[in-house]
N, C-alpha and C positions, 0 to 999 in steps of 0.2 A: 468516341464514338458523336457523342454530344457533340463537342466541338465542331467537328466537320460538319454534321449537318446543319448545325446554327451560326453557321459564317460562312463568309466568302473567301476563304483562304489561296492566297497566294504566296510562292516563294520565288525570290531573285537572289542569285548570287554573287559572290566577288571573291577575287585572292588579293591578299593584302601582305607586301612583301613586309614582312617582321624580322628583318636581319638586324637594323638599328635598336629595333624592341627588344630583341634577343640579348644585344650587347647591353642595351639600358638596365635590365633587370640584372646582370648581372655587376652592374656597376654600382648599383642602389643597394645591393642583398644585405652586406654589411651593415650598414648603417640604419637600413630598415629593422634588422634582426636587433639591432641594440636599443632602438625606440621603442618598437611595436613588441619585441618579442615573437616575430613571425618571420618567417622570409615572403618576401613579394613572389607571387607567383603569376604566372600568363593566364591566369583566369581573374585575379586583381586585376590587371594593368587591360584585361579588356572589359572589364566592368567599368574601369574608369573612364575609359574611352567611350563607352555607351553612356554614362552618366552625364558627359560632356556633349556628348552628342544629342541626348534628349533634350538638355538644357536650350540649346542651338535650334532644335526641331520638336517642339511642345506636343506637336499634333501628333508625333508615334507615342505620345505618350499618355565634401569629404576628402577627403585627402585620401593618398594612396595607402598609407601604413594603416589607418582605420580601416578603410574599407577591405583589405586582405586581413585584417584580425577580423571582422566581423564575418568574412565570407568564409576563413579558417573556421570559427566556431560554430555556424550555421551546417557548414560541411560535416563537421565532429559529430555533431548532433544527430544529422540526417544517417552517418555512417550506422550512427550506435542505436537508431531505431530512436531516439528521447526527443525528436523534433516536434513539438507543439503544432497543433492543426495552426492556432493562432500567428505562428510566426511564419506560414504560409499563405496568409492572407494579407489584400489591404495591395498587391503589387498591381504596377501596372505596363511593367514589360518583364521579359525573363531570358535570360543566359543559358545554353545547354550546351557543353563541352564533352563531347566525343573524342577528340585529339587524343585524349589519353588512352581509349583503346584502339586506338590505331584507324579510327573513322576518319574516311576523308570526307566525302560530301553525304548529305542526309537531308532529309524536309523533316522541321521542326513542325510539331502540332500546337496551335496557339492553347495557352490557358485561358480561358474566359474568366471575366470579361476585358484580358487583356488586350492591347492593340497588335501587341508583335511579341516577336521569339527570337531572338538569333542563336543560330548553331554553329558553332564552331568545331573546325576538322583538325584533324591531325598537322601540324606543321612538318613540311616536306623540304629538304635541299634539293633545289630546280637550278638547273641552269638558267639566266635569262640573259639577254643581249640588253647592254647598257651602252650606248653610245658607240657602236659596232664592238664593242667586246661581249666575250662571253663571260660571266661571273657566277659563280657558285652563290644562289640567293635561297632563305628561309622564308615561303612563299605558306600563307595559313587560310583556309579557304572558308568563307563565312556564308551561311544561307540565312537569308531574312525573310520570316514568314509572316505575312499580315492581314488583317480583316482588311480587305478591298470593300466592305460597307463602308469603315469608316474615312479610309485614306486611298488615295488615288495611288497608281504605279509613281510616279514623277516626285512625290515628296518622299515616297518609300524611297525609291532612290537616292535622293540628295543624303537622308538620314544615313542611309548604309554607305554613301560615297565619303560622309563624315566621319564615321567610325573607323573606314577603312584608312584614311588620311589619319588621324590620329595614333592608329596604331603604326603608320606608316611613318611619325615625327612623333616619334616617344616624348620627346622636351612638352608637347604641346599638352601631356598630361597632367602638368604640374606648373604651367606657368599660363 
């Protein structure tokens, strides 16, 4: 409630075609597992896209394998109830993924004093026209909530479009 009362929260949404990202994840899975001891997750790939987008859009404000490993460690601690308060401080941006629970769209609430939070919904197979051809594509819903006192809509939209671009062009995550 404090977050809602003390900020001007605005949410915008977009759909990312993650068909290529799903294939990319499968392609790198064994290599990342051998190098880092953990399988890459969609959350790790999304986090990489967000990190790169934040670098390009600092107003919103590692490698995939290291990022995946860190996310796995923090997630495990959170699930076991052993995540220390100091491990949850100092962030500037949050990613919340309810896709694993089958939720498509939702409005994430800011974690003060952060500027933004990206909500990730369940990826769904959806028929999409591509050059007059109907194709099955994997579509991921994205919801960006940001503090409108800190950032205007246009820069926030550019950030969300950058995240979307990175998810739709997975090799941009590593080069």
